[in-house]
C-alpha positions in Angstrom: -12.0 58.8 -31.8 -13.4 56.7 -29.3 -11.6 56.4 -26.3 -10.1 52.9 -25.6 -11.6 50.6 -23.2 -9.8 49.3 -20.1 -8.5 45.1 -20.3 -10.3 44.6 -17.1 -13.8 45.8 -18.7 -13.2 42.6 -21.2 -13.2 39.4 -18.7 -16.1 38.0 -18.7 -18.1 36.1 -15.7 -19.5 33.1 -17.7 -17.6 29.9 -18.5 -17.2 29.0 -21.8 -19.4 25.4 -22.3 -20.1 23.8 -25.0 -23.4 24.8 -24.6 -22.9 28.4 -24.9 -20.2 27.4 -27.6 -23.5 25.6 -29.8 -25.7 29.0 -28.7 -22.9 31.6 -30.6 -24.6 32.9 -33.9 -23.8 36.6 -35.5 -24.7 39.6 -33.7 -23.3 42.4 -35.6 -22.8 42.0 -39.8 -20.4 44.6 -41.5 -21.9 43.9 -45.1 -19.6 46.9 -46.6 -16.8 44.8 -48.1 -16.3 45.2 -51.7 -13.5 42.1 -51.7 -12.8 39.3 -49.0 -11.2 40.1 -45.7 -7.5 38.8 -45.7 -6.3 39.3 -41.9 -8.1 40.6 -38.9 -6.4 41.2 -35.2 -7.8 42.0 -31.9 -5.8 44.3 -29.5 -4.7 42.5 -26.2 -5.7 45.1 -24.0 -8.6 47.1 -25.5 -12.0 46.6 -27.8 -10.2 47.3 -31.1 -10.3 45.1 -33.9 -8.9 45.7 -37.1 -9.2 44.3 -40.7 -7.6 43.7 -44.1 -9.0 43.0 -47.3 -8.5 42.6 -51.0 -10.3 46.3 -51.5 -7.1 47.5 -50.6 -8.2 49.0 -47.0 -7.3 48.8 -43.3 -10.2 49.0 -41.0 -10.6 49.9 -37.4 -13.5 49.2 -35.5 -14.3 49.2 -31.4 -16.4 46.2 -30.8 -17.5 47.4 -27.8 -19.7 50.0 -29.8 -19.8 47.6 -32.6 -18.8 50.4 -34.9 -16.3 51.2 -37.8 -13.9 54.0 -36.8 -11.7 55.0 -39.5 -11.1 53.3 -43.2 -7.5 53.6 -44.4 -7.1 52.6 -48.1 -3.4 51.8 -49.1 -4.1 51.8 -53.2 -0.4 51.5 -54.1 0.8 48.3 -52.2 -2.2 46.6 -51.4 -2.9 45.0 -48.1 -2.5 41.4 -47.1 -1.7 40.6 -43.5 -2.2 42.9 -40.2 -1.4 42.9 -36.8 -1.9 45.2 -33.8 1.7 46.7 -32.1 1.0 47.4 -28.2 -0.4 50.9 -29.4 -3.8 50.0 -29.9 -4.2 52.4 -33.2 -0.5 51.6 -34.7 -0.3 48.2 -36.8 2.0 46.5 -38.4 0.8 45.3 -42.0 2.2 43.8 -45.3 1.7 44.5 -48.6 0.5 42.6 -51.6 3.2 43.8 -54.2 6.2 46.1 -53.4 8.0 43.2 -51.9 11.5 45.4 -50.9 9.6 47.0 -48.7 6.1 45.0 -48.2 6.2 45.5 -44.3 4.9 49.1 -43.1 4.1 50.5 -39.6 1.2 52.6 -39.9 -0.4 55.4 -37.2 -4.0 54.8 -37.6 -4.8 58.0 -36.0 -3.1 59.9 -38.5 -2.6 57.5 -41.3 0.9 58.1 -41.3 4.1 55.7 -42.2 6.1 55.4 -39.1 8.7 52.9 -40.5 9.2 50.6 -43.7 10.9 47.6 -43.3 13.2 46.3 -45.6 14.2 42.5 -46.9 11.7 40.3 -48.2 11.5 40.1 -51.8 8.5 37.4 -52.1 5.3 37.7 -50.7 4.7 38.0 -47.0 2.5 34.9 -45.6 3.2 34.8 -42.0 3.3 37.9 -39.8 3.5 37.8 -35.5 4.2 40.2 -33.0 6.3 39.8 -29.8 3.6 40.7 -26.8 6.3 41.7 -24.6 8.9 43.7 -26.6 9.3 45.8 -29.7 10.4 42.7 -31.4 8.2 40.8 -34.5 9.1 38.1 -36.7 7.5 37.4 -40.5 7.4 34.5 -43.0 8.1 34.5 -46.8 7.4 32.7 -49.9 11.1 33.6 -50.5 11.6 31.0 -48.2 13.1 33.7 -45.6 12.0 34.3 -41.6 13.1 37.7 -40.6 13.1 38.8 -36.9 12.5 42.4 -36.7 13.0 45.3 -33.7 10.1 48.2 -34.7 12.7 50.4 -34.5 14.5 49.5 -36.8 13.9 49.0 -40.8 16.8 46.5 -41.4 15.7 43.0 -39.8 18.1 41.9 -36.6 18.0 38.0 -38.3 17.1 35.8 -40.8 16.4 32.1 -41.0 16.4 30.2 -44.0 13.6 28.1 -44.4 12.8 25.1 -47.0 9.0 25.4 -47.4 6.2 28.3 -47.0 6.9 29.4 -43.5 4.2 29.5 -40.6 5.4 31.8 -37.5 4.3 32.9 -34.3 5.4 33.8 -30.7 4.2 32.1 -27.4 2.5 35.0 -25.0 5.5 35.4 -22.8 7.9 36.4 -26.2 10.3 34.3 -25.2 10.0 31.3 -27.8 9.2 31.5 -31.7 8.3 29.0 -33.8 8.3 28.3 -37.7 6.6 25.6 -39.0 7.2 23.8 -42.7 7.2 20.8 -44.5 5.3 18.8 -41.5 7.5 19.5 -38.5 7.1 22.7 -36.0 11.0 23.9 -34.9 10.8 25.7 -31.6 13.3 28.7 -31.1 14.5 30.4 -27.9 13.8 34.3 -29.3 17.4 34.8 -27.6 19.4 32.0 -29.2 17.8 31.7 -32.4 20.5 31.4 -34.0 21.6 28.1 -32.1 19.2 26.7 -34.7 15.6 25.4 -33.0 15.9 23.2 -29.5 12.9 21.0 -30.5 11.2 20.0 -33.8 8.1 18.0 -33.0 6.2 16.2 -36.0 2.4 17.0 -36.9 2.2 13.3 -37.8 3.2 13.0 -40.9 1.3 15.8 -42.8 3.5 17.3 -45.2 1.5 19.7 -47.1 2.0 23.5 -47.1 2.0 25.3 -43.5 -0.7 28.0 -43.2 -0.8 29.2 -39.2 0.3 27.9 -36.2 -0.8 29.3 -32.8 -0.1 29.1 -28.6 -3.0 28.9 -26.8 -3.1 31.6 -24.0 -1.2 29.3 -21.3 1.3 28.7 -23.9 0.7 24.4 -22.9 -0.9 23.8 -26.2 0.1 24.5 -30.4 -2.1 24.3 -33.1 -0.8 24.1 -36.6 -3.3 24.1 -39.8 -2.2 23.3 -43.2 -3.2 23.6 -46.7 -4.4 19.9 -46.9 -7.9 20.9 -44.2 -5.8 19.2 -41.6 -6.0 21.3 -37.8 -3.5 19.9 -35.3 -3.3 20.2 -31.7 -0.1 19.4 -29.9 1.2 19.8 -26.4 4.4 22.2 -27.0 6.3 21.1 -23.7 6.9 17.2 -25.5 5.3 17.6 -29.1 2.7 15.1 -28.3 0.4 15.2 -31.1 -2.8 15.0 -29.1 -5.6 15.3 -31.5 -6.0 16.0 -35.3 -9.3 17.4 -37.4 -10.4 17.5 -41.0 -11.9 20.0 -43.1 -12.2 20.7 -46.2 -9.2 21.9 -47.9 -8.4 25.7 -48.8 -8.0 26.5 -52.4 -4.5 27.3 -53.4 -5.0 31.2 -52.9 -6.6 30.7 -49.7 -5.3 30.0 -45.6 -7.0 27.9 -43.6 -7.3 29.8 -39.8 -7.9 28.5 -37.0 -8.0 30.1 -33.2 -8.2 28.4 -29.4 -10.6 29.9 -27.3 -9.2 32.4 -24.4 -9.1 29.3 -21.6 -7.4 27.1 -24.3 -10.6 24.5 -24.2 -12.1 25.0 -27.5 -10.5 25.3 -31.5 -12.6 27.0 -33.7 -11.9 26.8 -37.7 -12.6 28.1 -41.0 -13.2 25.3 -43.4 -12.6 25.3 -47.1 -16.6 25.7 -48.3 -16.5 29.0 -45.8 -18.3 26.9 -43.3 -17.2 27.1 -39.5 -16.4 24.8 -37.2 -15.6 24.1 -33.1 -14.1 21.4 -31.7 -13.6 20.0 -27.7 -9.6 20.1 -26.8 -10.2 17.8 -24.7 -12.5 15.1 -26.6 -11.4 15.6 -29.3 -14.9 15.8 -30.6 -16.8 18.2 -33.0 -18.8 20.5 -30.6 -20.8 23.0 -33.3 -21.0 23.8 -36.9 -22.3 26.8 -38.6 -23.0 26.1 -42.5 -22.1 28.9 -45.0 -22.6 29.9 -48.5 -19.2 31.6 -48.9 -16.5 29.9 -50.9 -13.2 30.2 -49.0 -12.2 30.0 -45.3 -12.9 32.8 -43.5 -10.6 34.7 -41.2 -11.2 33.7 -37.9 -10.0 35.2 -34.3 -11.1 35.3 -31.0 -11.4 38.2 -28.8 -8.9 38.2 -26.0 -10.9 37.8 -22.6 -14.6 37.6 -24.3 -17.5 35.2 -25.2 -16.9 36.5 -28.7 -15.1 35.2 -32.0 -15.2 37.3 -35.0 -15.3 35.9 -38.8 -14.0 38.3 -42.4 -14.8 36.8 -45.4 -16.8 39.2 -47.5 -18.6 40.3 -44.4 -17.3 41.0 -41.0 -19.1 39.2 -38.5 -19.1 39.0 -34.7 -20.4 36.2 -32.9 -21.8 35.9 -29.6 -24.3 33.4 -26.9 -27.9 33.5 -27.9 -29.0 33.6 -24.6 -32.5 32.7 -25.1 -30.4 29.1 -27.1 -29.0 28.5 -23.5 -32.8 28.5 -21.6 -33.2 25.4 -24.4 -30.2 24.0 -23.6 -30.9 24.4 -19.5 -34.4 22.7 -19.8 -33.4 19.7 -21.6 -31.3 18.7 -19.0 
């Protein structure tokens, strides 16, 4: 298996600008999927990417060499959501069936299950790992949010919710959020049993929460919903800064969005398969890339890099086109 590339090699000298974002196009495509990609995750400190697909496979890629390193099948239980642990070849993923053990800790290196996590009784729709500890959090259609330690098969905490939950940790691992029913609830990870310390409204959008995320610096949050809205909030004050609208996804799909590494831009999928980018500062659309797909792509930005990835019926790595940048400069 290819070696792990140090984080320092990932850092880029170019500052992300609107012109760079507008120049981005697909650099590499992987078209060997038989079904849609349902989830993917970049490792925080190396060049690995993992995907989960409806073809019941997990695939590990090295983005530096644009190669697929390994494919692992999970035919019995299926796969849906996947996240890296701190180790670059160990993941936690959710099954599409078999709810009693719907979360699994898997070594991709030797295809061995290290632990099964028992607690949910319906499909897991949200999964977030704490970057500073072995803790993770999951939300399910059984209307529970469970808190876990990777070293134990039973959950360490349970919170009941009144809707489909979207969950995430902040980068420091001190705060986690649970979004549902038009509100984002902020919890102190050390005192979560006391309930949320803040509750923020997202402007009357009561549709199902899909994805909630913090920007890298923790100052902003975004929330996507089933009605096709992407809300951006100040994570300290709860102020709704901007809302973007795209075509809503079907009831079986998830609308996903992501901050750029510097938190200055938001990229999002769309119900017609297209990808959009907005400036957080101005709230205006910066660019869009049309598609013939019928569902929103999964979308992730590579840590510390001028690259993002989209997953639909194929996996695509998007990078700046330097020739376009030259033409942008010529117009100024």
